[in-house]
N, C-alpha and C positions, 0 to 999 in steps of 0.2 A: 526257645527264646526268642523273642521280636528284633529282627534288625534295628539298628539304631536310624530313626528319619536324618538324612541327610539336611543340614541348614539350607535352606533356601536364600540364594545368591540376594544380596540387598542392593538397592539402585545408589548411586554413591547419592550422598548429602549434598544440600548448595552449599558453596563455597561465600564467602562473605566479602566478596570482588565489588569494586567501585561499579554502577551502573556504565554501560557499553555508551563510548560517544556519540554524536549523531552521525549516520552513513552519511559518507561523502560519495557520491556517483560518478562524478564526473570522469575518474579513469575509465571506468566501465563500460560510458557513453560514448567515449572516445574508440574506447576497443571496440564496440559495436559498428559505430560508424567504419571504422578501417575494415574492419571484418567484411561487410558488404562493399565495400571499395566506394564508397562517397567522399566527395569532397564536403565541405563546410556549406559553399552553395548549395552542392545537388539537396544535400538532407535539408537544409531551409528552405528551399523550392516545394521540396516533395509536403512538407508540413506547414507552409505559408508562415515562415516566420524570417527573421531578419538573421546573418552570418554572425552578426553580433552577440545576438540572445545564444545559439549553440556554442558560441566558443566559449562565451560569459560560464555556463551549466557547465562544460567540459573542466573547465578550470575551476569550477564549485565556488566562482562569484559571484553567483545568484542561485535559488531554490526554484527550478519553473511548477509551476501548476499540476495538480493530478491532472486536468485536462490536456495540457502540453504533453506530458510524460506518455499518455494513451497515444498520441499523434506521431509523439518520436519514437515511440516502441514498436507500433504498427509497422512504421516506414523501415525500420530497423530488425522487422521480424524477429523479435523477442518482447519480453513483457518485463513489467515492472519489479515482479518476484527477483529475477535474475538482476538486477540492478542492485537490489539491496544488498544481497549478500552471497560469497560465491557459496554451492553446496559442497558441502561437507560430506564425503561418503562414510566417515565415520560416524556420523549421528545416526546414520538408517537401520534398522528401519523405525526406533523409537528414538523420537527427536525431543528434546527438553529446552524449553525457554524459560530461565527463572524469572520472577515477575520483577528484578531489579536491574533484568539485565536485559529486557527487550529492547531491540533495535529500532529507531525511531527516526522519522522522517517529515522535516517542517516543510511545508508548503511557502515561498515567500511571499510577506504580507501583500506585497504589492497586484498580487494577483485574486486577492478576496476582500469582502468589505470589511472585516473584524480586524482582531489581532493576532487570526491563524488559524490556521488546519494543519493538524500533522496525525501521524500515523504510527500506529504501536507496532511493530510484527510481533503477531503468536505462533508461528511455524517458521521453522528456520526452512528457507526455499532447496529444492533438491530436483533437481534436473528432470523432467519426466513425470512430477507431481501431478496431480489433477485438482487438488482444493489449496485455497489460500484463508488465512482469516487475519484480519486486523480489527483492532481497535481505531476508528474515525474519530479523533478528536476535534470538534468544534466550537471557538472561543465565543462568548456572545456576537453577534452581525456577522460571521461568518460563512461562506458559503462558496460551492462548487463557483469557477469560474464560465462555466457554461454546461453543455451538457452532452453526453458521450454514448457512443453503442458500438458494441462488439459482441462477439460470440461469446456464448455460455451463459450460464444463472447465478442468481442472486437472492441473498438471503441474508436477514439482518436481526439482530434484536437490540431496541435501545434501552441502555444499562442506567443512562440517565439523562434528565434535560428533556426538550422537548424539542422534537426533530421536523421539518416541513422537507417530505421528500415529492419529488416531482420527478412522474413518469408521464411521458407522454402527453405534457403540456398538463397533466392533472397534478393537482397538489395534494398530499397526504399528510393531514398531521398526527404525529405519532409522540405519543408518550411512553415513559418509563415502563420496561414490561408489557412495549407492544411489539411486534415483530411482524416482518414482510418479507416478502419474494415476488421476483419478477424474474423474466427472462431478458439477459444482457443486450439483446437485440432491439430493446424499446429504450428510446432516447431516455436519460436520466440524471438527474442532479439532485441537489440537496442545499440546505439552510438552516442558521440557528437563525430566528427572530426574534428570540428570547433574550432574555438578562442574565443566565445561567450558562455552565458549560454543558455541550452535550457530549455524549460519549456512547457509540453505538459499534457492538460487535458486530463487524460483517466480514462475512463468508462467500467466497465466489470460485466457482468452476469453470472452467478452467483457470490458472492463475493468468490474470492482466495486470495486475498494479501490487 
């Protein structure tokens, strides 16, 4: 007589929770600054901005641009992923982020030409993780507020819309279904010059934003 097969453990089903509120990073930014022993002035000098801007970010009164976040996290020797959510060892090694519960981060409208730039976090950050994935959303006319450079590699897939990707001063026009790759050490930025929303699946390693 054959032994009865043990039922496979079923992964938990998604519950019907409301979408998570937008991530507030101010307290984590302040903690990172204090851990480095920086005053507001010292950090402001390191990233070439005003003390007032740092204070407003730490008090969640403004949302910095992605470009400024890169500068801040490099000065604090952390990364944007760690500001979005604290690692939860209980989620490892399998981490599930439900479609209606993705943490989001909106860039302050003053930092871009259109109505908005926002990120949807696809992977719950974990300390020591090597991979990061987000959906970058660009409203019509929105753009990065400059170019950035850092260590690592980047891979993207245009889900919808028309993206202008700028890498080392060369503009690449990408449509839905197109993909791209480049070393993060190359100066890069982006913009949406069209009249429709742009959504880009953006993966980079190591985590940097």
